[in-house]
Each structure stands twice: as structure tokens, then as C-alpha cells.
MDTraj code that builds the backbone (N, CA, C; nanometers):
import mdtraj as md
import numpy as np

residues = "MET ARG LEU LEU ALA ALA LEU LEU ALA SER LEU SER LEU GLN ALA ALA ALA ALA PRO PHE ALA ALA SER VAL GLY GLY GLU ARG LEU VAL LEU ASP ALA VAL PRO GLY MET SER ASP ALA LEU PRO LEU GLY SER PRO ARG VAL THR GLU LEU ALA GLU SER LEU THR SER ALA SER ASN ARG ILE LEU LEU PHE ALA LEU ALA ASP ALA ASP ILE ARG ARG PHE GLY SER GLY GLU LYS LEU GLU LEU ARG ARG TYR MET LEU LEU VAL THR PRO GLY HIS LEU GLU ARG GLU ARG VAL THR ARG GLU GLN PHE LYS LEU LEU VAL ASP ASP ALA ARG ARG ASP VAL GLY GLU PRO ALA ASN PRO ALA ASP PHE ALA LYS TYR LEU GLU ASP ARG PRO GLU GLY ARG PRO SER PRO LEU MET ARG LEU LYS GLU ALA ASP GLY ILE PHE SER VAL LEU VAL GLY THR LYS LEU PRO GLY SER GLY ALA GLY TRP TRP SER LYS PRO GLU PHE VAL LEU SER THR SER THR PHE LEU LEU LEU ARG GLY LYS ALA VAL SER LEU SER VAL TYR THR ALA TYR SER GLY PRO GLN ASP LEU GLU TRP ILE ARG PHE VAL THR GLU ARG TRP VAL ASP THR LEU GLN LYS LEU ASN ALA ARG".split()
xyz = np.array([
    [0.1775, 0.3236, -0.0385],
    [0.2309, 0.3021, 0.0397],
    [0.2779, 0.3804, 0.1752],
    [0.1708, 0.4754, 0.2062],
    [0.1816, 0.4410, 0.3300],
    [0.0554, 0.3119, 0.3325],
    [-0.0314, 0.2272, 0.2915],
    [-0.0648, 0.0613, 0.3184],
    [0.0713, -0.0184, 0.3538],
    [0.1521, 0.0219, 0.2735],
    [0.2850, -0.0701, 0.3001],
    [0.3704, -0.0814, 0.4748],
    [0.3539, 0.0681, 0.4246],
    [0.3746, 0.1768, 0.5709],
    [0.3643, 0.0729, 0.6720],
    [0.2554, 0.0550, 0.7264],
    [0.1490, 0.0850, 0.8135],
    [0.1438, -0.1086, 0.8194],
    [0.1792, -0.1436, 0.7151],
    [0.1433, -0.2957, 0.7377],
    [0.3204, -0.3506, 0.7956],
    [0.4413, -0.2633, 0.7539],
    [0.5421, -0.2821, 0.7967],
    [0.5343, -0.2505, 0.9483],
    [0.5157, -0.1836, 0.9803],
    [0.5363, -0.1154, 1.1247],
    [0.3921, -0.1992, 1.2253],
    [0.2869, -0.2887, 1.1774],
    [0.2422, -0.4279, 1.2818],
    [0.3085, -0.4912, 1.2872],
    [0.4156, -0.5129, 1.1162],
    [0.4243, -0.6905, 1.1375],
    [0.6089, -0.6060, 1.2575],
    [0.6345, -0.5369, 1.2816],
    [0.7286, -0.4819, 1.3385],
    [0.6854, -0.4601, 1.4846],
    [0.5917, -0.4106, 1.5139],
    [0.5228, -0.4103, 1.6952],
    [0.4941, -0.5712, 1.7255],
    [0.4468, -0.6606, 1.6341],
    [0.3917, -0.7889, 1.6758],
    [0.5509, -0.8973, 1.7537],
    [0.6508, -0.8793, 1.6541],
    [0.7963, -0.8689, 1.6281],
    [0.8427, -0.8530, 1.7490],
    [0.7877, -0.7374, 1.7946],
    [0.8874, -0.6325, 1.8550],
    [0.7740, -0.7262, 1.9951],
    [0.7129, -0.7254, 2.0821],
    [0.5911, -0.7432, 2.1910],
    [0.6511, -0.8626, 2.2140],
    [0.6809, -0.9513, 2.1662],
    [0.6773, -1.1134, 2.2594],
    [0.8448, -1.1379, 2.3146],
    [0.7896, -1.2098, 2.4184],
    [0.9082, -1.2241, 2.4950],
    [0.9957, -1.2834, 2.3841],
    [1.1434, -1.2661, 2.4507],
    [1.2638, -1.3631, 2.4031],
    [1.4191, -1.3692, 2.4885],
    [1.4716, -1.4701, 2.3861],
    [1.5668, -1.5252, 2.5371],
    [1.6798, -1.4253, 2.5091],
    [1.7956, -1.4044, 2.5985],
    [1.9019, -1.3203, 2.5291],
    [2.0335, -1.3916, 2.6545],
    [2.1249, -1.3742, 2.5278],
    [2.2081, -1.5108, 2.6468],
    [2.3140, -1.3692, 2.6838],
    [2.3746, -1.4341, 2.8216],
    [2.3932, -1.3329, 2.9422],
    [2.5446, -1.3904, 3.0411],
    [2.7052, -1.3824, 2.9160],
    [2.7980, -1.4946, 3.0021],
    [2.7771, -1.6007, 2.9593],
    [2.6298, -1.6975, 2.9220],
    [2.6218, -1.8246, 2.9222],
    [2.4887, -1.8720, 2.9436],
    [2.4515, -1.7730, 3.0200],
    [2.3436, -1.7556, 3.0786],
    [2.1995, -1.7517, 2.9950],
    [2.0757, -1.8138, 3.0068],
    [1.9338, -1.7869, 2.8965],
    [1.8700, -1.7099, 3.0106],
    [1.8300, -1.5953, 2.9763],
    [1.7641, -1.5257, 3.0090],
    [1.6593, -1.4357, 2.8909],
    [1.5706, -1.5015, 2.9478],
    [1.4067, -1.4348, 2.8948],
    [1.3709, -1.2971, 2.9474],
    [1.3135, -1.1981, 2.7773],
    [1.3184, -1.0789, 2.8477],
    [1.1766, -1.0426, 2.7806],
    [1.1151, -0.9691, 2.7915],
    [1.0463, -0.8638, 2.7541],
    [1.0199, -0.7788, 2.8026],
    [0.9651, -0.6491, 2.7792],
    [0.8650, -0.4908, 2.8452],
    [0.7414, -0.5952, 2.8819],
    [0.6347, -0.4981, 2.8880],
    [0.5290, -0.4211, 2.9347],
    [0.4772, -0.4185, 2.8630],
    [0.2896, -0.4807, 2.8704],
    [0.2421, -0.4154, 2.7441],
    [0.2105, -0.2451, 2.7343],
    [0.2360, -0.2234, 2.5903],
    [0.1961, -0.0824, 2.5599],
    [0.3388, -0.0454, 2.5819],
    [0.4479, -0.1730, 2.5710],
    [0.5549, -0.1373, 2.5731],
    [0.6600, -0.2043, 2.4198],
    [0.7388, -0.2146, 2.3411],
    [0.7690, -0.2858, 2.2254],
    [0.9246, -0.2716, 2.1999],
    [1.0283, -0.3664, 2.2589],
    [1.1713, -0.3109, 2.2199],
    [1.2252, -0.2732, 2.0872],
    [1.3190, -0.1919, 2.0570],
    [1.2356, -0.0837, 1.9701],
    [1.4362, -0.1484, 1.8651],
    [1.5157, -0.2582, 1.9225],
    [1.6288, -0.3058, 1.8655],
    [1.6022, -0.3558, 1.7725],
    [1.5741, -0.3907, 1.7703],
    [1.4618, -0.5522, 1.6627],
    [1.4590, -0.4506, 1.5340],
    [1.3691, -0.2699, 1.5290],
    [1.4162, -0.2369, 1.3938],
    [1.5443, -0.1996, 1.3161],
    [1.6907, -0.2028, 1.3665],
    [1.7621, -0.1426, 1.3483],
    [1.8334, -0.0197, 1.3265],
    [1.7521, 0.0960, 1.4134],
    [1.7471, 0.2562, 1.3359],
    [1.8881, 0.2742, 1.4107],
    [1.9490, 0.3462, 1.3204],
    [2.0708, 0.3624, 1.4294],
    [2.0546, 0.4654, 1.5023],
    [1.9516, 0.5351, 1.5020],
    [1.8738, 0.6785, 1.6170],
    [1.7895, 0.6174, 1.7013],
    [1.7742, 0.4804, 1.7254],
    [1.7408, 0.4111, 1.8654],
    [1.8501, 0.4315, 1.8450],
    [1.9476, 0.2957, 1.8336],
    [2.0524, 0.2624, 1.8475],
    [2.1492, 0.3980, 2.0115],
    [2.1817, 0.4968, 1.8790],
    [2.1939, 0.6139, 1.9774],
    [2.1685, 0.6442, 2.0868],
    [2.0409, 0.6593, 2.0754],
    [1.9573, 0.7108, 2.2381],
    [1.9341, 0.6130, 2.2732],
    [1.9831, 0.4762, 2.2796],
    [1.9629, 0.3711, 2.4161],
    [2.1229, 0.4086, 2.4573],
    [2.2465, 0.4111, 2.3752],
    [2.3063, 0.4159, 2.3891],
    [2.4213, 0.5328, 2.4760],
    [2.3136, 0.6270, 2.4686],
    [2.2900, 0.7877, 2.4952],
    [2.2674, 0.7562, 2.6911],
    [2.1636, 0.6884, 2.7164],
    [2.1055, 0.6172, 2.8049],
    [2.1811, 0.5633, 2.9382],
    [2.2683, 0.5636, 2.8798],
    [2.3539, 0.4394, 3.0190],
    [2.5503, 0.4270, 2.9006],
    [2.5660, 0.3558, 3.0645],
    [2.7804, 0.3311, 3.0216],
    [2.7946, 0.2857, 2.9563],
    [2.9079, 0.2717, 2.8344],
    [2.9708, 0.2386, 2.7139],
    [2.9396, 0.0983, 2.7358],
    [3.0478, 0.0612, 2.8851],
    [3.0565, -0.0382, 2.9201],
    [2.9895, -0.1334, 2.9796],
    [2.7958, -0.0977, 2.9599],
    [2.6871, -0.2076, 2.9410],
    [2.6845, -0.2713, 2.8179],
    [2.5870, -0.3609, 2.8773],
    [2.5428, -0.4381, 2.7471],
    [2.4109, -0.4182, 2.6927],
    [2.4109, -0.3377, 2.6082],
    [2.2043, -0.3423, 2.6062],
    [2.1298, -0.4144, 2.5635],
    [2.0641, -0.5039, 2.6136],
    [1.9672, -0.6175, 2.6172],
    [1.8610, -0.5910, 2.5245],
    [1.7471, -0.4897, 2.6121],
    [1.6471, -0.4537, 2.5726],
    [1.6358, -0.2715, 2.5656],
    [1.5925, -0.2325, 2.4904],
    [1.4840, -0.0684, 2.4476],
    [1.4198, -0.1182, 2.3847],
    [1.3276, -0.0582, 2.4908],
    [1.1632, -0.0352, 2.4474],
    [1.0935, 0.1186, 2.4538],
    [1.0258, 0.0990, 2.3430],
    [0.9497, 0.2395, 2.3126],
    [0.8015, 0.2054, 2.3487],
    [0.7429, 0.3153, 2.3340],
    [0.5730, 0.3042, 2.3465],
    [0.5258, 0.2798, 2.2006],
    [0.4166, 0.2152, 2.1927],
    [0.3863, 0.0728, 2.0907],
    [0.3809, 0.1896, 1.9799],
    [0.3180, 0.3426, 2.0333],
    [0.2692, 0.4109, 1.9056],
    [0.3645, 0.5164, 1.8490],
    [0.5006, 0.5071, 1.9369],
    [0.6487, 0.5517, 1.8960],
    [0.6665, 0.4816, 1.7316],
    [0.6631, 0.3081, 1.7389],
    [0.7153, 0.2076, 1.7127],
    [0.6083, 0.2332, 1.5754],
    [0.5024, 0.2848, 1.6380],
    [0.3794, 0.2762, 1.4851],
    [0.4008, 0.4582, 1.4289],
    [0.4656, 0.5455, 1.4604],
    [0.5415, 0.6500, 1.4513],
    [0.6835, 0.6299, 1.2987],
    [0.7562, 0.5567, 1.4058],
    [0.9016, 0.4855, 1.3274],
    [0.8623, 0.4496, 1.1755],
    [0.7016, 0.3529, 1.1878],
    [0.7075, 0.2857, 1.0903],
    [0.6572, 0.4010, 1.0074],
    [0.5436, 0.4383, 1.0232],
    [0.5261, 0.5436, 0.8741],
    [0.5531, 0.6799, 0.8637],
    [0.7722, 0.6926, 0.9023],
    [0.8150, 0.7816, 0.9635],
    [0.8031, 0.8976, 0.9604],
    [0.6438, 0.9239, 1.0876],
    [0.6631, 0.9868, 1.1369],
    [0.7550, 1.0841, 1.2804],
    [0.8120, 1.1916, 1.3426],
    [0.8572, 1.1909, 1.4451],
    [0.8486, 1.1172, 1.5817],
    [0.8639, 1.0964, 1.6820],
    [0.8607, 0.9646, 1.7670],
    [0.8382, 1.0858, 1.8452],
    [0.7666, 1.0095, 1.9695],
    [0.7527, 1.1142, 2.0752],
    [0.8197, 1.1581, 2.1397],
    [0.8636, 1.0347, 2.1549],
    [0.9086, 1.0264, 2.2882],
    [0.9227, 1.0761, 2.4403],
    [0.7128, 1.0386, 2.4896],
    [0.7800, 1.1386, 2.6076],
    [0.7627, 0.9750, 2.7203],
    [0.8365, 0.8280, 2.7103],
    [0.8187, 0.7153, 2.7432],
    [0.9150, 0.5992, 2.7080],
    [1.0040, 0.5919, 2.7907],
    [1.0724, 0.4628, 2.7290],
    [1.1427, 0.3503, 2.8082],
    [1.1918, 0.2178, 2.7922],
    [1.2501, 0.1173, 2.9127],
    [1.3906, 0.1309, 2.8117],
    [1.4954, 0.0676, 2.9809],
    [1.5806, 0.0454, 2.9172],
    [1.6369, -0.0683, 3.0139],
    [1.6936, -0.2163, 2.9425],
    [1.7948, -0.3295, 3.0839],
    [1.8841, -0.3048, 2.9070],
    [1.9830, -0.3508, 3.0835],
    [2.1397, -0.3418, 3.0367],
    [2.1618, -0.4583, 3.1492],
    [2.2584, -0.4954, 3.0854],
    [2.3432, -0.5520, 3.2498],
    [2.5182, -0.5247, 3.2100],
    [2.5737, -0.5257, 3.3065],
    [2.7253, -0.3830, 3.3757],
    [2.8403, -0.5017, 3.3005],
    [2.8787, -0.4495, 3.1354],
    [2.9911, -0.5495, 3.1139],
    [3.1163, -0.6645, 3.1889],
    [3.1578, -0.5720, 3.3579],
    [3.2059, -0.6471, 3.4081],
    [3.2149, -0.7814, 3.4730],
    [3.0545, -0.7836, 3.5099],
    [2.9941, -0.8510, 3.5454],
    [2.8890, -1.0025, 3.4810],
    [2.8752, -0.9771, 3.2951],
    [2.8271, -1.0710, 3.2159],
    [2.8771, -1.1630, 3.2548],
    [3.0022, -1.2017, 3.2669],
    [3.0616, -1.3738, 3.2889],
    [3.0387, -1.3641, 3.3934],
    [3.0435, -1.3304, 3.4589],
    [2.9808, -1.3828, 3.6199],
    [2.9014, -1.4585, 3.6809],
    [2.9139, -1.5082, 3.7576],
    [2.7831, -1.5938, 3.8501],
    [2.7835, -1.4555, 3.9532],
    [2.7103, -1.4377, 3.9855],
    [2.7137, -1.3368, 4.0938],
    [2.6161, -1.3866, 4.2291],
    [2.6826, -1.3679, 4.3289],
    [2.6356, -1.3496, 4.4738],
    [2.5655, -1.3252, 4.5093],
    [2.4802, -1.2880, 4.5886],
    [2.4071, -1.2689, 4.7032],
    [2.5158, -1.1352, 4.6922],
    [2.6358, -1.1635, 4.8159],
    [2.7274, -1.0320, 4.8849],
    [2.7344, -1.0164, 4.7447],
    [2.7966, -0.9994, 4.6711],
    [2.8504, -0.9180, 4.5524],
    [2.7750, -0.7911, 4.5380],
    [2.6520, -0.8339, 4.4530],
    [2.5047, -0.7932, 4.4206],
    [2.4744, -0.6894, 4.5751],
    [2.4959, -0.7482, 4.6805],
    [2.4204, -0.5721, 4.7905],
    [2.5711, -0.4924, 4.7849],
    [2.6818, -0.5397, 4.7321],
    [2.8223, -0.4542, 4.6942],
    [2.7919, -0.3900, 4.5679],
    [2.7097, -0.4506, 4.4596],
    [2.6521, -0.3212, 4.3626],
    [2.5933, -0.2212, 4.4060],
    [2.4674, -0.2741, 4.5397],
    [2.3689, -0.1213, 4.5873],
    [2.3891, -0.0686, 4.6243],
    [2.4913, -0.1161, 4.6752],
    [2.5274, -0.0449, 4.8107],
    [2.5517, 0.1485, 4.8428],
    [2.6639, 0.1810, 4.6752],
    [2.5944, 0.2895, 4.6816],
    [2.5242, 0.3875, 4.6058],
    [2.4545, 0.2971, 4.5536],
    [2.2764, 0.3507, 4.5034],
    [2.2193, 0.3921, 4.6562],
    [2.2755, 0.3020, 4.7382],
    [2.1129, 0.2826, 4.8673],
    [2.1753, 0.3797, 4.9585],
    [2.3425, 0.4418, 4.9713],
    [2.3317, 0.5271, 5.0406],
    [2.3241, 0.6776, 4.9986],
    [2.2767, 0.7067, 4.8611],
    [2.2517, 0.8059, 4.7999],
    [2.1507, 0.8380, 4.8301],
    [2.0119, 0.7654, 4.8821],
    [1.8494, 0.8015, 4.8224],
    [1.8506, 0.8914, 4.9880],
    [1.7337, 0.9047, 4.9867],
    [1.7236, 1.0543, 5.0806],
    [1.5601, 0.9606, 5.1456],
    [1.5283, 0.9971, 5.2427],
    [1.3487, 1.0325, 5.2577],
    [1.3142, 1.0683, 5.1456],
    [1.2003, 0.9294, 5.1322],
    [1.1162, 0.9828, 5.0103],
    [1.0337, 1.1252, 5.0574],
    [0.9782, 1.1941, 4.9302],
    [1.0131, 1.3058, 4.9584],
    [0.7934, 1.2983, 4.8607],
    [0.6769, 1.3623, 4.9744],
    [0.5738, 1.4095, 4.9476],
    [0.5053, 1.3932, 4.8372],
    [0.4939, 1.2886, 4.7616],
    [0.3700, 1.2889, 4.6267],
    [0.2543, 1.4503, 4.6416],
    [0.1794, 1.4769, 4.7548],
    [0.1847, 1.5869, 4.7025],
    [0.1911, 1.7082, 4.6667],
    [0.3394, 1.6934, 4.7533],
    [0.4264, 1.8570, 4.6540],
    [0.5902, 1.7823, 4.5808],
    [0.5067, 1.7360, 4.5272],
    [0.6164, 1.6402, 4.4506],
    [0.7187, 1.7145, 4.3651],
    [0.5705, 1.8068, 4.2677],
    [0.6325, 1.9141, 4.1621],
    [0.7445, 2.0158, 4.2728],
    [0.7113, 2.0328, 4.3794],
    [0.7954, 2.1692, 4.4519],
    [0.9330, 2.1120, 4.4507],
    [0.9249, 1.9967, 4.4790],
    [1.0512, 1.9284, 4.5526],
    [1.1274, 1.8878, 4.4132],
    [1.0524, 1.8997, 4.3067],
    [1.1067, 1.8308, 4.1729],
    [1.1923, 1.9710, 4.1776],
    [1.1700, 2.1306, 4.1711],
    [1.1798, 2.2448, 4.1041],
    [1.3029, 2.3288, 4.1950],
    [1.3139, 2.2366, 4.3142],
    [1.4580, 2.2769, 4.4096],
    [1.5727, 2.1845, 4.3724],
    [1.5793, 2.0650, 4.2626],
    [1.6663, 1.9666, 4.2826],
    [1.7414, 2.0697, 4.1244],
    [1.8707, 2.0699, 4.1713],
    [1.9836, 2.1180, 4.0483],
    [1.9494, 2.0718, 3.9201],
    [1.9551, 2.1587, 3.7464],
    [1.9368, 2.1436, 3.7038],
    [2.0278, 2.0577, 3.6012],
    [1.9712, 1.9585, 3.5655],
    [2.0508, 1.8480, 3.4379],
    [2.1314, 1.7499, 3.5480],
    [2.1121, 1.7581, 3.6463],
    [2.1734, 1.6314, 3.6801],
    [2.0844, 1.5435, 3.7798],
    [2.0439, 1.4718, 3.7507],
    [1.9647, 1.3179, 3.8397],
    [2.0131, 1.3194, 4.0410],
    [1.8635, 1.3590, 4.0818],
    [1.8424, 1.3200, 4.1177],
    [1.8082, 1.2523, 4.2716],
    [1.7921, 1.1507, 4.3429],
    [1.7353, 1.0047, 4.3666],
    [1.6402, 1.0927, 4.4840],
    [1.5170, 1.0666, 4.4749],
    [1.4265, 1.0945, 4.5482],
    [1.3147, 0.9799, 4.5948],
    [1.3149, 0.9056, 4.5991],
    [1.2737, 0.8059, 4.7097],
    [1.2971, 0.7166, 4.6596],
    [1.3179, 0.5993, 4.7781],
    [1.3320, 0.3989, 4.7523],
    [1.1963, 0.3832, 4.7343],
    [1.1827, 0.2901, 4.6014],
    [1.1073, 0.2033, 4.5932],
    [1.0989, 0.0837, 4.6329],
    [1.1830, -0.0390, 4.6450],
    [1.1940, -0.1554, 4.7058],
    [1.3149, -0.1536, 4.7194],
    [1.3283, -0.2262, 4.8298],
    [1.4347, -0.3196, 4.8746],
    [1.3906, -0.4428, 4.8962],
    [1.4828, -0.5982, 4.8879],
    [1.4297, -0.6975, 4.9104],
    [1.5973, -0.7655, 4.8817],
    [1.5769, -0.9115, 4.8851],
    [1.6933, -1.0332, 4.8253],
    [1.6619, -1.0139, 4.7038],
    [1.7867, -0.9265, 4.6428],
    [1.7973, -0.9200, 4.5059],
    [1.7616, -0.8125, 4.4054],
    [1.7339, -0.7397, 4.4637],
    [1.6109, -0.5963, 4.4150],
    [1.6925, -0.4585, 4.5489],
    [1.7009, -0.3153, 4.4147],
    [1.6839, -0.1962, 4.4861],
    [1.6236, -0.1640, 4.3310],
    [1.5359, -0.0822, 4.3715],
    [1.4922, -0.0057, 4.2578],
    [1.4885, 0.1847, 4.3528],
    [1.5023, 0.2694, 4.2642],
    [1.4816, 0.3852, 4.3652],
    [1.3958, 0.4888, 4.1899],
    [1.4233, 0.5896, 4.3067],
    [1.2684, 0.6826, 4.1590],
    [1.3739, 0.8009, 4.1738],
    [1.4378, 0.8544, 4.0892],
    [1.5413, 0.9826, 4.0575],
    [1.4011, 1.0463, 3.9602],
    [1.5116, 1.1894, 3.9520],
    [1.3736, 1.3050, 3.9350],
    [1.4723, 1.3362, 3.8564],
    [1.5051, 1.4220, 3.7411],
    [1.5590, 1.5389, 3.6641],
    [1.5197, 1.6840, 3.6227],
    [1.5658, 1.7716, 3.6652],
    [1.4954, 1.8774, 3.5948],
    [1.5962, 1.9616, 3.5066],
    [1.5125, 1.9722, 3.4212],
    [1.5832, 1.9706, 3.2308],
    [1.6059, 2.1375, 3.2962],
    [1.6470, 2.2259, 3.1874],
    [1.6981, 2.3477, 3.1437],
    [1.5942, 2.3867, 3.1157],
    [1.5351, 2.5296, 3.1267],
    [1.3395, 2.5785, 3.0520],
    [1.4174, 2.5752, 2.9255],
    [1.2590, 2.5576, 2.8399],
    [1.3012, 2.5788, 2.6850],
    [1.2839, 2.7873, 2.6338],
    [1.2223, 2.8103, 2.7535],
    [1.2046, 2.9626, 2.7253],
    [1.3312, 3.0293, 2.7365],
    [1.3083, 3.1555, 2.7495],
    [1.3960, 3.2885, 2.8100],
    [1.3561, 3.4037, 2.9231],
    [1.4669, 3.3688, 2.9833],
    [1.4229, 3.5446, 3.0546],
    [1.3202, 3.4718, 3.1449],
    [1.2296, 3.5229, 3.2162],
    [1.0738, 3.4765, 3.3338],
    [1.0274, 3.3717, 3.2643],
    [0.9781, 3.4068, 3.1879],
    [0.9072, 3.3031, 3.1361],
    [0.9405, 3.1647, 3.1132],
    [1.0451, 3.1285, 3.0897],
    [1.1270, 2.9611, 3.0889],
    [1.0809, 2.9478, 3.2201],
    [1.0173, 2.8193, 3.1838],
    [0.9241, 2.6720, 3.2154],
    [1.0999, 2.5501, 3.2619],
    [1.0907, 2.4842, 3.3087],
    [1.2053, 2.4250, 3.3810],
    [1.0792, 2.2452, 3.3373],
    [1.1249, 2.1623, 3.2531],
    [1.0857, 2.0580, 3.2305],
    [1.1327, 1.9723, 3.3380],
    [1.0869, 1.8301, 3.3897],
    [1.1398, 1.7394, 3.4330],
    [1.1465, 1.6229, 3.3718],
    [1.2158, 1.5397, 3.4253],
    [1.1757, 1.4008, 3.4120],
    [1.1794, 1.3058, 3.4956],
    [1.1293, 1.2443, 3.5158],
    [1.1212, 1.0715, 3.6424],
    [1.2117, 0.9706, 3.5907],
    [1.2725, 0.8622, 3.6293],
    [1.3242, 0.8335, 3.6130],
    [1.3444, 0.6678, 3.7385],
    [1.3098, 0.5614, 3.6876],
    [1.2944, 0.4726, 3.8312],
    [1.4794, 0.4447, 3.7650],
    [1.5335, 0.3432, 3.8330],
    [1.6571, 0.3145, 3.8542],
    [1.6514, 0.1296, 3.9448],
    [1.6919, 0.0634, 3.8615],
    [1.6197, -0.1209, 3.9323],
    [1.8177, -0.1825, 3.9544],
    [1.8407, -0.2281, 4.0107],
    [1.9473, -0.3368, 4.0272],
    [1.8248, -0.4781, 4.0415],
    [1.8659, -0.5747, 3.9644],
    [1.7700, -0.7303, 3.9712],
    [1.8920, -0.8235, 3.9237],
    [1.8351, -0.9449, 4.0262],
    [1.9336, -1.0597, 4.0325],
    [1.8532, -1.1380, 3.9214],
    [1.9481, -1.1810, 3.8425],
    [1.8269, -1.3193, 3.7338],
    [1.9165, -1.3868, 3.6976],
    [1.8915, -1.5542, 3.7606],
    [1.9235, -1.6572, 3.7415],
    [2.0789, -1.5817, 3.7566],
    [2.1296, -1.6050, 3.8604],
    [2.3344, -1.5195, 3.8544],
    [2.3388, -1.4479, 3.8434],
    [2.2602, -1.3522, 3.7546],
    [2.3375, -1.2030, 3.6838],
    [2.2927, -1.1026, 3.7029],
    [2.3299, -0.9909, 3.6953],
    [2.3054, -0.8535, 3.7889],
    [2.2796, -0.7895, 3.6392],
    [2.1426, -0.7288, 3.6830],
    [2.0817, -0.6377, 3.5912],
    [2.0593, -0.5364, 3.5911],
    [2.0009, -0.3596, 3.5345],
    [2.0210, -0.3253, 3.5957],
    [1.8808, -0.1842, 3.4460],
    [1.7607, -0.2346, 3.5134],
    [1.6029, -0.1744, 3.4445],
    [1.6031, -0.0503, 3.4711],
    [1.5997, 0.0470, 3.3554],
    [1.5825, 0.1805, 3.3676],
    [1.4525, 0.2281, 3.3100],
    [1.3301, 0.3576, 3.3812],
    [1.1590, 0.3275, 3.3129],
    [1.1789, 0.4541, 3.2933],
    [1.1929, 0.5618, 3.1907],
    [1.1475, 0.6543, 3.2127],
    [0.9945, 0.7281, 3.0949],
    [0.9591, 0.9111, 3.1795],
    [0.8551, 0.9337, 3.1774],
    [0.8843, 1.0812, 3.1955],
    [0.8433, 1.1899, 3.1432],
    [0.8441, 1.3017, 3.0862],
    [0.6873, 1.3549, 3.2523],
    [0.7426, 1.4393, 3.2547],
    [0.6387, 1.4076, 3.4291],
    [0.5702, 1.5863, 3.3688],
    [0.4406, 1.5986, 3.4436],
    [0.3524, 1.6366, 3.4388],
    [0.2171, 1.6708, 3.5208],
    [0.2221, 1.5580, 3.5938],
    [0.1543, 1.5358, 3.6960],
    [0.1732, 1.4146, 3.7898],
    [0.0598, 1.4517, 3.9128],
    [0.1175, 1.3159, 3.9442],
    [0.0297, 1.1474, 3.8752],
    [-0.0640, 1.2013, 3.8087],
    [-0.0262, 1.0637, 3.6806],
    [0.0830, 0.9681, 3.6069],
    [0.1831, 1.0830, 3.6220],
    [0.3050, 0.9982, 3.5309],
    [0.3654, 0.9424, 3.6730],
    [0.3414, 0.9956, 3.8064],
    [0.4200, 0.9493, 3.9008],
    [0.3868, 0.7910, 3.9597],
    [0.2597, 0.7620, 3.9431],
    [0.2008, 0.6640, 3.9649],
    [0.1812, 0.5268, 3.8855],
    [0.1830, 0.6424, 3.7409],
    [0.2363, 0.5165, 3.5610],
    [0.4193, 0.4875, 3.6149],
    [0.4911, 0.5117, 3.6175],
    [0.5734, 0.5202, 3.6862],
    [0.6577, 0.4379, 3.7729],
    [0.5910, 0.4665, 3.8712],
    [0.6372, 0.3586, 4.0003],
    [0.5156, 0.2114, 3.9679],
    [0.4280, 0.1981, 3.9220],
    [0.3140, 0.0706, 3.8370],
    [0.3842, 0.0159, 3.7391],
    [0.4926, 0.0922, 3.6187],
    [0.5830, 0.0202, 3.5304],
    [0.6646, -0.0649, 3.5795],
    [0.6885, -0.0080, 3.6861],
    [0.8242, -0.0599, 3.7523],
    [0.8354, -0.1438, 3.7840],
    [0.7721, -0.1580, 3.8711],
    [0.7012, -0.2771, 3.9676],
    [0.6143, -0.4226, 3.8936],
    [0.5348, -0.3932, 3.7326],
    [0.5119, -0.4735, 3.6598],
    [0.6406, -0.5266, 3.6422],
    [0.7089, -0.4619, 3.5716],
    [0.8629, -0.4646, 3.4847],
    [0.9394, -0.6074, 3.5408],
    [0.9303, -0.5250, 3.6897],
    [1.0216, -0.6429, 3.7725],
    [0.9497, -0.7566, 3.7737],
    [0.8798, -0.7890, 3.8498],
    [0.7743, -0.8723, 3.8729],
    [0.7303, -0.9670, 3.7468],
    [0.7107, -0.8916, 3.6052],
    [0.7430, -1.0317, 3.4735],
    [0.8694, -1.0816, 3.4670],
    [0.9845, -1.0090, 3.4679],
    [1.1631, -1.0628, 3.4644],
    [1.1503, -1.1035, 3.5667],
    [1.0496, -1.1746, 3.6740],
    [1.1564, -1.2695, 3.7882],
    [1.0732, -1.3575, 3.7712],
    [0.9161, -1.3629, 3.7360],
    [0.8585, -1.4621, 3.6783],
    [0.9136, -1.5327, 3.5727],
    [0.9806, -1.4897, 3.4199],
    [1.0056, -1.5136, 3.3560],
    [1.1157, -1.6298, 3.3201],
    [1.1974, -1.5686, 3.4599],
    [1.3308, -1.6556, 3.4857],
    [1.3079, -1.7287, 3.6153],
    [1.2023, -1.7442, 3.6359],
    [1.2067, -1.9169, 3.7251],
    [1.2563, -1.9667, 3.7400],
    [1.3482, -2.0242, 3.8149],
    [1.3505, -2.1766, 3.7604],
    [1.2878, -2.2315, 3.9057],
])
top = md.Topology()
chain = top.add_chain()
for i, resn in enumerate(residues, 1):
    res = top.add_residue(resn, chain, resSeq=i)
    for name in ("N", "CA", "C"):
        top.add_atom(name, md.element.get_by_symbol(name[0]), res)
traj = md.Trajectory(xyz[None], top)
């Protein structure tokens, strides 16, 4: 049984790791995750689908929900998922059938642009997160703003898992990126637990690489 589970996990991982096409309002988009992450939606797990749906508005259509390859393997062998890092790609439902112009895209990101303040100093990042309100995502810094793309870094302080004076808050970093692909607006989100500067470096690198991958796959 263990051998069969490992084989199924390997096949699932291989199937999920390749680029695939998705129709968005009649436009063909080519989608993929980044190395080390694979789309988990083909697994057909209600738990995985429920987690993906909890991360976005019900009006959005989920196109890709990627987990770390190690979690895909854990799923195949029936082990508990770590879920330390994951990625989500959606398209706004009300814009799915529209060809979004540059002007419409600008309006779409205006609110997000206004909410982002001055960049936090990475050296003081943990202290900066500690000062955020618990349980509420706080825009921390603007990562990229260019024609057809707007990306911000978001930090969330979770309530401490302990009690009393020894309770320690936990932090989650995420990036929120609006991207225009072949006239379609999509939203990319990358998540990681934060335990040190390496997680900040990872999420910034992965976000940039994912955007670059999607732009190259959908270049005309």
C-alpha cells in the first residue's frame, strides 16, 4: 500500500507540475506555478478546494492553487499537510468575460495603491510586524508598479497560540499582485509563514519569478 501511495503521489506531482491552458472569457491563458510548487486542484480534494476558496472572494474564479511539492507528496501518502507556503491565482468574476484595457486595469489597482505606505526596513521587519493589528492583513510595501502590473507585500499578525504572558504571535507574509495577461485581469497571491529574513527573501523572489513566468508563457 505504501508503494502504491508513493507511486500515485509521484504521478500526481508530475501531472500537476506542467504548464496548462485555461480559458478565461474565451481567451486562452497558459498557467504554471514555480519550481518547488505544483497545482493542487487536479488532486480533487474537497479539503484543498475549501482552503483555496477561503483565501479569496466567492465572486472570483480560481485558476490555480499551488502547494509545495513536499505537501503534494504528503497528500499522496495520507500524511498531514504542513501548508507553510502556497500560491493562488484567480480572475475577478465580473471581469472574466471583458477585455480589460490599460485604463480599466489602472482603476482596478487604484484602491490597493492608496493603501500602501512607505517601505518597512527589512532589518526591523519583525518589529514592524509586531506593531500590526492582530488578524488583519496590513499592506507593508510596494514591490513593483509598472504597465499592467501592481504588486504589494502584506503582513498579518496571527493571535498567539499560547496563553498569558508566554503567548507569542505568529506572522504570515503574502504578496498580492494584479497582472494583465492577454487582455485579462488576474490576481496572484503568494503566502509564507514568517520566521526570519529568509522568508521575506523567498516570497519576494518567488513573486517576481512567478510574474515573469506567466508573462513569458502568455507573450504574443
